[in-house]
ROBAFI-230658 format. One record per residue (C-alpha): chain; residue in three letters; x, y, z. Coordinates in steps of 0.1 Angstrom, whole numbers, plus 2048, in hexadecimal, padded with zeros to 3 digits. Each point is the difference from the previous one (the first is absolute). Example, Ala and Ser with C-alpha at 12.3 -4.5 7.8 and 13.67 -1.06 7.14 Angstrom:
<pts>
{"A", "Ala", {87B, 7D3, 84E}}
{"A", "Ser", {80E, 822, 7F9}}
</pts>
This chain:
<pts>
{"A", "Met", {7BF, B2E, 74E}}
{"A", "Asp", {821, 803, 7F6}}
{"A", "His", {7FE, 81F, 7E8}}
{"A", "Lys", {823, 806, 7F8}}
{"A", "Arg", {805, 7DE, 7F5}}
{"A", "Ile", {7E2, 7FF, 7EB}}
{"A", "Tyr", {80C, 820, 7EE}}
{"A", "Lys", {822, 7F2, 7FB}}
{"A", "Gln", {7F3, 7DF, 7F4}}
{"A", "Ile", {7E4, 808, 7EA}}
{"A", "His", {81B, 80A, 7E4}}
{"A", "Asn", {811, 7E2, 803}}
{"A", "Leu", {7DD, 7EB, 7FC}}
{"A", "Ile", {7F1, 817, 7E5}}
{"A", "Pro", {813, 815, 7E1}}
{"A", "Gly", {7FD, 823, 80B}}
{"A", "Gly", {7EE, 7F8, 81E}}
{"A", "Ser", {7E1, 802, 7EF}}
{"A", "His", {7EB, 7F0, 7E6}}
{"A", "Thr", {7F9, 823, 7EE}}
{"A", "Tyr", {81D, 815, 7F8}}
{"A", "Ser", {7EB, 822, 807}}
{"A", "Lys", {7FC, 7F5, 827}}
{"A", "Gly", {828, 7FA, 804}}
{"A", "Asp", {817, 812, 816}}
{"A", "Asp", {80A, 816, 7E4}}
{"A", "Gln", {7E0, 80E, 7FD}}
{"A", "Phe", {7F8, 80D, 823}}
{"A", "Pro", {816, 813, 819}}
{"A", "Pro", {815, 7F0, 81A}}
{"A", "Asn", {7E5, 803, 81A}}
{"A", "Ala", {7E4, 7F1, 7EE}}
{"A", "Pro", {7ED, 7E1, 80E}}
{"A", "Lys", {814, 7E7, 7F7}}
{"A", "Ile", {7E7, 7E2, 802}}
{"A", "Ile", {7D8, 807, 803}}
{"A", "Ser", {7F2, 7E5, 817}}
{"A", "Arg", {7D9, 808, 7FD}}
{"A", "Ala", {7E9, 81D, 7EE}}
{"A", "Lys", {7DD, 80E, 801}}
{"A", "Asp", {7EF, 81C, 7F4}}
{"A", "Ala", {814, 816, 7F7}}
{"A", "Tyr", {81B, 7FC, 81A}}
{"A", "Cys", {81E, 7E5, 803}}
{"A", "Trp", {814, 7F0, 81A}}
{"A", "Asp", {827, 7F9, 7FE}}
{"A", "Ile", {80D, 7E0, 811}}
{"A", "Glu", {80B, 816, 821}}
{"A", "Asp", {7D9, 80B, 800}}
{"A", "Asn", {806, 824, 7F2}}
{"A", "Lys", {7E1, 80E, 7F2}}
{"A", "Tyr", {7FF, 813, 7E0}}
{"A", "Ile", {7E6, 813, 7ED}}
{"A", "Asp", {805, 7EF, 7E0}}
{"A", "Trp", {7FC, 814, 7DE}}
{"A", "Ala", {815, 7E6, 7EA}}
{"A", "Met", {7E6, 7E3, 805}}
{"A", "Gly", {818, 7E6, 7F0}}
{"A", "Asn", {80A, 80E, 7E4}}
{"A", "Arg", {7DC, 80B, 7F5}}
{"A", "Val", {7F0, 7DF, 802}}
{"A", "Phe", {7E3, 80E, 818}}
{"A", "Ile", {7E4, 813, 7FC}}
{"A", "Leu", {7E7, 7F8, 816}}
{"A", "Gly", {81A, 7FE, 821}}
{"A", "His", {818, 7E5, 80F}}
{"A", "Ala", {7EB, 7E2, 80A}}
{"A", "Asn", {7DB, 80A, 7F5}}
{"A", "Asn", {7E7, 7ED, 810}}
{"A", "Asp", {7ED, 801, 7DE}}
{"A", "Val", {818, 7F1, 7ED}}
{"A", "Asp", {810, 7E9, 81C}}
{"A", "Asn", {7DC, 7EF, 809}}
{"A", "Ser", {7FB, 7F9, 7D8}}
{"A", "Val", {81E, 7EE, 800}}
{"A", "Ile", {7FA, 7EF, 820}}
{"A", "Glu", {7E2, 7F2, 7EE}}
{"A", "Ala", {810, 7FA, 7DF}}
{"A", "Ile", {81C, 7EB, 812}}
{"A", "Lys", {7E6, 7EA, 813}}
{"A", "Lys", {7F8, 7F2, 7DE}}
{"A", "Ser", {81F, 7FC, 7F5}}
{"A", "Thr", {81A, 813, 7EE}}
{"A", "Asn", {804, 7ED, 7DD}}
{"A", "Tyr", {7F0, 7E9, 7EC}}
{"A", "Ser", {807, 7E9, 7E3}}
{"A", "Arg", {7E6, 80F, 7E9}}
{"A", "Pro", {7F7, 828, 7FF}}
{"A", "Gly", {7F1, 80C, 820}}
{"A", "Ile", {7E1, 812, 800}}
{"A", "Leu", {813, 821, 80D}}
{"A", "Glu", {813, 800, 7E0}}
{"A", "Tyr", {7DE, 803, 7F2}}
{"A", "Glu", {7EF, 818, 817}}
{"A", "Leu", {821, 81B, 802}}
{"A", "Ala", {803, 7FC, 7DC}}
{"A", "Glu", {7DB, 80A, 7FA}}
{"A", "Tyr", {803, 817, 819}}
{"A", "Leu", {81F, 816, 7EF}}
{"A", "Leu", {7F2, 7FE, 7DC}}
{"A", "Asp", {7E0, 810, 80B}}
{"A", "Ile", {810, 821, 810}}
{"A", "Trp", {821, 7FF, 7E5}}
{"A", "Pro", {7F8, 80F, 7E3}}
{"A", "Asn", {80F, 7F5, 7E1}}
{"A", "Val", {80C, 7DF, 810}}
{"A", "Asp", {7F3, 7E1, 7F1}}
{"A", "Met", {814, 7E6, 810}}
{"A", "Val", {816, 7F9, 81F}}
{"A", "Lys", {81A, 7EF, 80F}}
{"A", "Phe", {80D, 7FC, 825}}
{"A", "Ala", {820, 7FD, 80C}}
{"A", "Lys", {815, 806, 825}}
{"A", "Asn", {81A, 81C, 7F2}}
{"A", "Gly", {7FE, 81E, 7EB}}
{"A", "Ser", {81E, 7F4, 7EB}}
{"A", "Asp", {7EA, 7E4, 7F8}}
{"A", "Val", {7E7, 812, 7EF}}
{"A", "Thr", {816, 81C, 7EE}}
{"A", "Thr", {816, 7E0, 7F1}}
{"A", "Ala", {7E3, 7EF, 7F4}}
{"A", "Ala", {7F1, 822, 7EF}}
{"A", "Ile", {822, 801, 7F0}}
{"A", "Lys", {7FF, 7DC, 7F4}}
{"A", "Leu", {7DC, 805, 7F3}}
{"A", "Ser", {80B, 81F, 7ED}}
{"A", "Arg", {81D, 7EF, 7EF}}
{"A", "Ala", {7EB, 7E2, 7F9}}
{"A", "Tyr", {7E5, 817, 7EE}}
{"A", "Thr", {814, 817, 7ED}}
{"A", "Gly", {81D, 7E8, 7F7}}
{"A", "Arg", {81B, 81C, 809}}
{"A", "Lys", {818, 803, 81B}}
{"A", "Tyr", {807, 821, 80F}}
{"A", "Ile", {7EF, 80F, 81B}}
{"A", "Leu", {7FD, 826, 809}}
{"A", "Val", {803, 808, 824}}
{"A", "Cys", {7FE, 822, 814}}
{"A", "Glu", {820, 807, 80F}}
{"A", "Asp", {7ED, 816, 81A}}
{"A", "His", {7ED, 7E6, 810}}
{"A", "Pro", {81C, 7EB, 816}}
{"A", "Phe", {7F4, 7DA, 7FC}}
{"A", "Phe", {7EB, 7EA, 7EA}}
{"A", "Ser", {80E, 7DE, 809}}
{"A", "Ile", {81E, 7EA, 80B}}
{"A", "His", {804, 7EC, 7E2}}
{"A", "Asp", {81B, 806, 7E6}}
{"A", "Trp", {7EA, 814, 7E6}}
{"A", "Phe", {801, 81D, 81A}}
{"A", "Ile", {816, 7FA, 81D}}
{"A", "Gly", {81B, 7FB, 7E6}}
{"A", "Ser", {7FA, 821, 7F2}}
{"A", "Thr", {80A, 811, 822}}
{"A", "Asp", {822, 806, 812}}
{"A", "Ile", {7FB, 7E2, 816}}
{"A", "Asn", {800, 7E5, 7E2}}
{"A", "Ser", {81B, 7E9, 80B}}
{"A", "Gly", {7F4, 7DD, 7F9}}
{"A", "Thr", {7E8, 808, 7E0}}
{"A", "Ile", {806, 7F7, 7DE}}
{"A", "Glu", {804, 81B, 7E6}}
{"A", "Asp", {7EC, 7F0, 7E5}}
{"A", "Ala", {7E3, 803, 81B}}
{"A", "Arg", {808, 827, 80A}}
{"A", "Lys", {80A, 810, 7DC}}
{"A", "Tyr", {7DA, 802, 7F4}}
{"A", "Thr", {7F8, 817, 81F}}
{"A", "Ile", {801, 824, 7F5}}
{"A", "Lys", {7F7, 81D, 819}}
{"A", "Phe", {7E8, 81E, 7FA}}
{"A", "Lys", {7FB, 81F, 811}}
{"A", "Tyr", {7DE, 80A, 80F}}
{"A", "Asn", {7F0, 81D, 7F3}}
{"A", "Asp", {816, 800, 7E0}}
{"A", "Pro", {7E9, 7F4, 7E0}}
{"A", "Val", {81C, 810, 7E8}}
{"A", "Gly", {81C, 7EA, 810}}
{"A", "Leu", {7E7, 7DF, 805}}
{"A", "Gln", {7F7, 806, 7DD}}
{"A", "Asn", {823, 803, 7F0}}
{"A", "Ile", {80B, 7DD, 813}}
{"A", "Ile", {7E3, 7F2, 7EF}}
{"A", "Asp", {80A, 80B, 7DD}}
{"A", "Gln", {822, 7F6, 807}}
{"A", "His", {7F1, 7DC, 806}}
{"A", "Glu", {7E6, 7FF, 7E8}}
{"A", "Gly", {7E8, 7E0, 802}}
{"A", "Gln", {816, 7F2, 81B}}
{"A", "Ile", {7F2, 809, 81E}}
{"A", "Ala", {7E9, 7EB, 815}}
{"A", "Ala", {7F3, 811, 81E}}
{"A", "Leu", {804, 821, 812}}
{"A", "Ile", {7FD, 7FD, 825}}
{"A", "Met", {801, 81C, 815}}
{"A", "Glu", {7E9, 809, 823}}
{"A", "Pro", {7E5, 817, 7F8}}
{"A", "Val", {809, 81B, 818}}
{"A", "Lys", {81F, 802, 819}}
{"A", "Asn", {808, 823, 80F}}
{"A", "His", {7F9, 813, 7E2}}
{"A", "Ser", {7DF, 80A, 7EE}}
{"A", "Pro", {7FA, 7F4, 7DE}}
{"A", "Phe", {7F5, 822, 7F7}}
{"A", "Tyr", {818, 816, 7EB}}
{"A", "Ser", {7F5, 821, 80E}}
{"A", "Glu", {807, 7F3, 827}}
{"A", "Lys", {7F7, 810, 81A}}
{"A", "Pro", {7FC, 7FC, 827}}
{"A", "Glu", {7D9, 7F8, 800}}
{"A", "Asp", {807, 7E3, 7E7}}
{"A", "Tyr", {80A, 7EC, 820}}
{"A", "Ser", {7DF, 7FF, 80D}}
{"A", "Leu", {7E6, 7E9, 7F9}}
{"A", "Ser", {7E7, 81A, 7F1}}
{"A", "Ser", {818, 80B, 7E5}}
{"A", "Val", {80B, 7DA, 7F4}}
{"A", "Asn", {7E5, 7F9, 7EB}}
{"A", "Arg", {7FB, 821, 7ED}}
{"A", "Asn", {7FA, 7F8, 7DB}}
{"A", "Ser", {816, 80D, 7EA}}
{"A", "Ser", {80B, 7EE, 7DF}}
{"A", "Lys", {81D, 819, 7FC}}
{"A", "Asp", {81B, 807, 821}}
{"A", "His", {7FE, 7D9, 806}}
{"A", "Phe", {81E, 7E8, 801}}
{"A", "Leu", {7EA, 7E0, 805}}
{"A", "Arg", {7EB, 809, 7E5}}
{"A", "Asp", {81E, 804, 7E6}}
{"A", "Val", {811, 7E1, 80F}}
{"A", "Arg", {7DE, 7EF, 7F6}}
{"A", "Asp", {7FF, 80D, 7E0}}
{"A", "Ile", {825, 7FC, 7F6}}
{"A", "Thr", {7FE, 7D8, 80B}}
{"A", "Thr", {7E1, 7FB, 7EF}}
{"A", "Lys", {80C, 810, 7E1}}
{"A", "Asn", {81E, 7EB, 801}}
{"A", "Gly", {7F1, 7E1, 808}}
{"A", "Ile", {812, 7FE, 825}}
{"A", "Ile", {7EC, 7EF, 81C}}
{"A", "Leu", {7FC, 81A, 81B}}
{"A", "Ile", {805, 7F3, 824}}
{"A", "Phe", {7F7, 815, 81F}}
{"A", "Asp", {812, 7F7, 823}}
{"A", "Glu", {7EB, 808, 817}}
{"A", "Met", {811, 7ED, 81D}}
{"A", "Ile", {802, 820, 815}}
{"A", "Ser", {7E8, 819, 7F3}}
{"A", "Gly", {7E4, 7E4, 7FF}}
{"A", "Met", {7EB, 805, 81F}}
{"A", "Arg", {813, 820, 80C}}
{"A", "Phe", {7ED, 814, 7E0}}
{"A", "Asp", {7E6, 7EB, 7FC}}
{"A", "His", {7F5, 7DA, 804}}
{"A", "Arg", {7FB, 802, 7DB}}
{"A", "Gly", {820, 80C, 7FA}}
{"A", "Ala", {80F, 821, 7FA}}
{"A", "His", {7FF, 7FC, 7DB}}
{"A", "Thr", {7D9, 801, 803}}
{"A", "Leu", {801, 823, 80F}}
{"A", "Tyr", {80F, 80F, 7E1}}
{"A", "Glu", {7EB, 7E8, 7EB}}
{"A", "Val", {81F, 7F2, 7EB}}
{"A", "Tyr", {7FE, 7D9, 7FE}}
{"A", "Pro", {819, 7E9, 7F7}}
{"A", "Asp", {804, 7DF, 7F4}}
{"A", "Leu", {809, 7EA, 81D}}
{"A", "Val", {804, 80F, 825}}
{"A", "Thr", {812, 7F2, 81F}}
{"A", "Phe", {7F3, 805, 822}}
{"A", "Gly", {811, 7F5, 824}}
{"A", "Lys", {80C, 80D, 81F}}
{"A", "Ala", {7E4, 80E, 817}}
{"A", "Ile", {7E4, 7F2, 7EB}}
{"A", "Ser", {7FD, 7E2, 818}}
{"A", "Asn", {80D, 816, 820}}
{"A", "Gly", {821, 7ED, 806}}
{"A", "Tyr", {7F8, 7DF, 7F7}}
{"A", "Ser", {810, 7F1, 7E0}}
{"A", "Cys", {7EB, 807, 7DC}}
{"A", "Ser", {805, 80E, 7E0}}
{"A", "Val", {7ED, 803, 7DC}}
{"A", "Leu", {805, 802, 7E1}}
{"A", "Gly", {7E3, 80E, 7EA}}
{"A", "Gly", {7F9, 809, 7DE}}
{"A", "Lys", {7F1, 7FC, 7DD}}
{"A", "Arg", {7F1, 7DE, 7F8}}
{"A", "Glu", {812, 7FB, 7DF}}
{"A", "Leu", {823, 804, 815}}
{"A", "Met", {7F8, 7F0, 823}}
{"A", "Glu", {7F1, 7E0, 7EA}}
{"A", "Leu", {822, 7F6, 7F0}}
{"A", "Gly", {804, 7F0, 825}}
{"A", "Gly", {7E0, 7EA, 7FE}}
{"A", "Leu", {7EF, 7E6, 7F0}}
{"A", "Asn", {7E9, 811, 7E9}}
{"A", "His", {816, 806, 7DF}}
{"A", "Lys", {810, 7F1, 7E7}}
{"A", "Lys", {821, 815, 801}}
{"A", "Glu", {822, 7F6, 80D}}
{"A", "Arg", {7FC, 7FD, 826}}
{"A", "Val", {80E, 817, 818}}
{"A", "Phe", {809, 7F2, 823}}
{"A", "Leu", {7F8, 81E, 815}}
{"A", "Leu", {7F9, 7FC, 822}}
{"A", "Ser", {7FF, 7DF, 811}}
{"A", "Gln", {80B, 800, 823}}
{"A", "Thr", {7F8, 7E8, 81B}}
{"A", "His", {7F7, 81E, 818}}
{"A", "Gly", {7F0, 815, 7E5}}
{"A", "Ser", {7DA, 7EF, 80D}}
{"A", "Glu", {80D, 802, 822}}
{"A", "Thr", {7DC, 80B, 812}}
{"A", "Val", {80E, 817, 81C}}
{"A", "Gly", {80C, 818, 7E6}}
{"A", "Leu", {7E2, 800, 7EE}}
{"A", "Ala", {7EB, 801, 81F}}
{"A", "Ala", {814, 820, 80C}}
{"A", "Thr", {7FE, 80E, 7DF}}
{"A", "Leu", {7DA, 7FF, 7FF}}
{"A", "Ala", {7F8, 80D, 823}}
{"A", "Thr", {819, 81D, 7F9}}
{"A", "Phe", {7EC, 80D, 7E4}}
{"A", "Asn", {7E0, 7FC, 810}}
{"A", "Ala", {80E, 813, 820}}
{"A", "Tyr", {812, 819, 7E9}}
{"A", "Gln", {7DB, 80A, 7F5}}
{"A", "Lys", {7EE, 7F9, 81E}}
{"A", "Tyr", {814, 81D, 812}}
{"A", "Asp", {803, 813, 7E4}}
{"A", "Val", {82B, 7FD, 800}}
{"A", "Arg", {808, 812, 7E2}}
{"A", "Asn", {7F2, 823, 80A}}
{"A", "His", {80F, 7F9, 825}}
{"A", "Val", {824, 7FC, 7F2}}
{"A", "Trp", {7FC, 81E, 7EA}}
{"A", "Met", {7F3, 817, 81A}}
{"A", "Thr", {818, 7F1, 819}}
{"A", "Gly", {81F, 807, 7E9}}
{"A", "Ser", {7F6, 823, 7F4}}
{"A", "Lys", {7FD, 80B, 829}}
{"A", "Leu", {820, 7F0, 804}}
{"A", "Lys", {810, 813, 7E3}}
{"A", "Glu", {7F5, 81F, 80B}}
{"A", "Asn", {807, 7FD, 824}}
{"A", "Ile", {829, 7F6, 7F6}}
{"A", "Lys", {803, 81B, 7E8}}
{"A", "Gln", {7F5, 818, 81C}}
{"A", "Leu", {81A, 7F4, 816}}
{"A", "Ile", {81A, 7FD, 7E6}}
{"A", "Asn", {7FA, 826, 7F7}}
{"A", "Lys", {7FD, 80C, 829}}
{"A", "His", {822, 7F3, 7FF}}
{"A", "Asn", {80F, 80C, 7DE}}
{"A", "Leu", {80A, 7DF, 7F6}}
{"A", "Ser", {7F1, 7FE, 7DE}}
{"A", "Lys", {81E, 802, 7F2}}
{"A", "Phe", {80B, 7DF, 80E}}
{"A", "Ile", {7E1, 7EB, 805}}
{"A", "Thr", {7DE, 801, 7F1}}
{"A", "Ile", {7E0, 7E7, 7FA}}
{"A", "Ile", {7F6, 7F7, 7DD}}
{"A", "Gly", {7EA, 7EB, 7ED}}
{"A", "Phe", {7D8, 7F8, 800}}
{"A", "Asp", {7EE, 805, 821}}
{"A", "Ser", {7FA, 7DB, 7FD}}
{"A", "Asn", {824, 7F7, 800}}
{"A", "Pro", {817, 81D, 80D}}
{"A", "Gln", {825, 7FD, 804}}
{"A", "Ile", {817, 812, 817}}
{"A", "Val", {821, 80A, 7EB}}
{"A", "Cys", {81F, 80F, 80E}}
{"A", "Ile", {815, 812, 7E8}}
{"A", "Lys", {81F, 815, 7FB}}
{"A", "Asp", {806, 825, 7F4}}
{"A", "Asn", {7FD, 7F3, 7D9}}
{"A", "Gly", {7E3, 7EB, 809}}
{"A", "Glu", {80A, 7DE, 7FF}}
{"A", "Phe", {7F9, 7E7, 81B}}
{"A", "Trp", {816, 800, 81E}}
{"A", "Pro", {803, 7DE, 810}}
{"A", "Ala", {812, 80C, 81F}}
{"A", "Leu", {7E6, 81B, 808}}
{"A", "His", {7E7, 7E8, 7F8}}
{"A", "Thr", {811, 7E6, 817}}
{"A", "Leu", {800, 81B, 81D}}
{"A", "Phe", {7E3, 80C, 7FC}}
{"A", "His", {7EE, 7DB, 804}}
{"A", "Lys", {816, 7F6, 81D}}
{"A", "Tyr", {7EE, 81E, 814}}
{"A", "Leu", {7E0, 7FA, 7F5}}
{"A", "Ile", {80A, 7DC, 80D}}
{"A", "Asp", {80B, 80D, 820}}
{"A", "Glu", {7DE, 80E, 804}}
{"A", "Lys", {7F1, 7DC, 7F8}}
{"A", "Val", {7F4, 807, 7DB}}
{"A", "Leu", {80B, 7EB, 7E6}}
{"A", "Met", {7F6, 814, 7DE}}
{"A", "Thr", {81E, 7F8, 7E7}}
{"A", "Trp", {7DE, 7FC, 7E8}}
{"A", "Ile", {7E1, 809, 805}}
{"A", "Ser", {7E3, 7E7, 7FA}}
{"A", "Ile", {7DF, 810, 80F}}
{"A", "Thr", {7E8, 7E4, 80A}}
{"A", "Leu", {7DB, 7FF, 812}}
{"A", "Ala", {814, 7FB, 81D}}
{"A", "His", {80F, 824, 7FC}}
{"A", "Gly", {7E5, 817, 815}}
{"A", "Ser", {805, 823, 80C}}
{"A", "Glu", {809, 7F6, 821}}
{"A", "Leu", {824, 7F7, 7F2}}
{"A", "Phe", {803, 822, 7F2}}
{"A", "Glu", {80B, 815, 821}}
{"A", "Pro", {81D, 7E4, 80A}}
{"A", "Thr", {80E, 7FC, 7DA}}
{"A", "Met", {7FF, 82A, 7FB}}
{"A", "Lys", {813, 805, 822}}
{"A", "Ala", {819, 7E5, 7F4}}
{"A", "Ile", {808, 80E, 7DF}}
{"A", "Glu", {800, 823, 810}}
{"A", "Thr", {819, 7F3, 817}}
{"A", "Ala", {814, 7F1, 7E6}}
{"A", "Leu", {801, 81D, 7EB}}
{"A", "Val", {80C, 817, 81C}}
{"A", "Lys", {81B, 7EA, 806}}
{"A", "Val", {808, 7F9, 7DC}}
{"A", "Lys", {800, 826, 7FB}}
{"A", "Ser", {818, 804, 81B}}
{"A", "Asp", {818, 7E4, 7EF}}
{"A", "Ile", {7FF, 80E, 7DE}}
{"A", "Leu", {810, 821, 811}}
{"A", "Asn", {819, 7F0, 816}}
{"A", "Leu", {80B, 7DF, 7F3}}
{"A", "Asp", {810, 7F3, 7E3}}
{"A", "Ile", {7E3, 7E5, 7F8}}
{"A", "Asp", {810, 7EE, 7E2}}
{"A", "Leu", {81F, 7FC, 818}}
{"A", "Ile", {7F0, 7F3, 81E}}
{"A", "Tyr", {7E7, 7E7, 7EE}}
{"A", "Lys", {813, 7F5, 7E2}}
{"A", "Asp", {802, 7DE, 80B}}
{"A", "Val", {7DB, 7FB, 80E}}
{"A", "Ala", {7EF, 814, 7E5}}
{"A", "Ile", {7E6, 7ED, 7ED}}
{"A", "Lys", {80D, 7F3, 7DD}}
{"A", "Pro", {7E9, 7F7, 7E3}}
{"A", "Val", {7F1, 7DE, 7FC}}
{"A", "Phe", {80F, 7FE, 7DC}}
{"A", "Arg", {821, 802, 804}}
{"A", "Lys", {81D, 7F0, 7F0}}
{"A", "Trp", {814, 7F9, 822}}
{"A", "Asn", {7FC, 7FE, 820}}
</pts>
């Protein structure tokens, strides 16, 4: 296999050399594995057969680990019965019934293949139901859809239409006053509010470090709670509340992070890890909204989701098997406990080498994130690139952290050894080198930027 030829040619064959921008060359250090050939459990191998401990896990699409036997065997059995039919398949019924049984406050579901499919469908439903045009989007959450209503509101809006994007308005997380002010300025015109229920910040206003553990997430307080304020504000103003659980779903809980806080939206979207690497996404919601895309009403019809592969048995079988395995192996608690241990160990190493001014680990125990920062607290792209270069030298891929069932205790020692090696080298470089100058051409860049 001519590795160099493949590395060169892939950019001639595929725009950006990848089908997901977050997997592009501009998102990784130069020494990152260029092309992956295979993966199993918590490991992956590139086409040169280098083996890595994989904490990134395909952009968070796994919750059980690569090539999980429970899921793969279920998919194989489904394939043997064919992958698509001329009428609804039994798996559509079985998965829908299963999800409605475990997801509180969801009356109907619709299946698709990608996150963008179902978030855009949720927006369409909201506009049809309310007769309004404007959409509120949380600006602290980076991505909701490839479609014009959202991507047109970002810096990378080339090719989008002004009429599609001008109705999208941004608001800040944990700022109910600012949110209410925006709504007052557009009284009676806002169809929906879409947000991740949680990302890296607790919705409790009196935020403390312990608010990031599982035991503190569902403390019941009618006050001091942004999600409850959002629910109250949207209800009062006739706005459809949409929670995007693409990342938080499964990582926080298989019912969605919002169930831990006991705050329920009108529509909810799931994807990514629900099918452990296979392609499936779900839109769920209240019957009066969802039925607009159905046949049992006398109102104007909504062309909701009608996709050739929306009912493909592979994704449905994988999703059902993933949920069953999630509960069978108590994956939720494994993820939270592993994340807690990971955060504590990394914090100890950062403090040991006096680097807390430049490197920190943030977020919930179930979804932690290592961040490299400058003196003023801003994200430091060059240091981030350098730190992960050193980790990759040690054969640890951790550009983001996606904990799965496959991440067992045996991975901690080699991972922490690699992190400590990287920290020692980074500390020396901070003291002795102009990191920004050296890495100005290869430092990672924002995905959402106007120019290359």
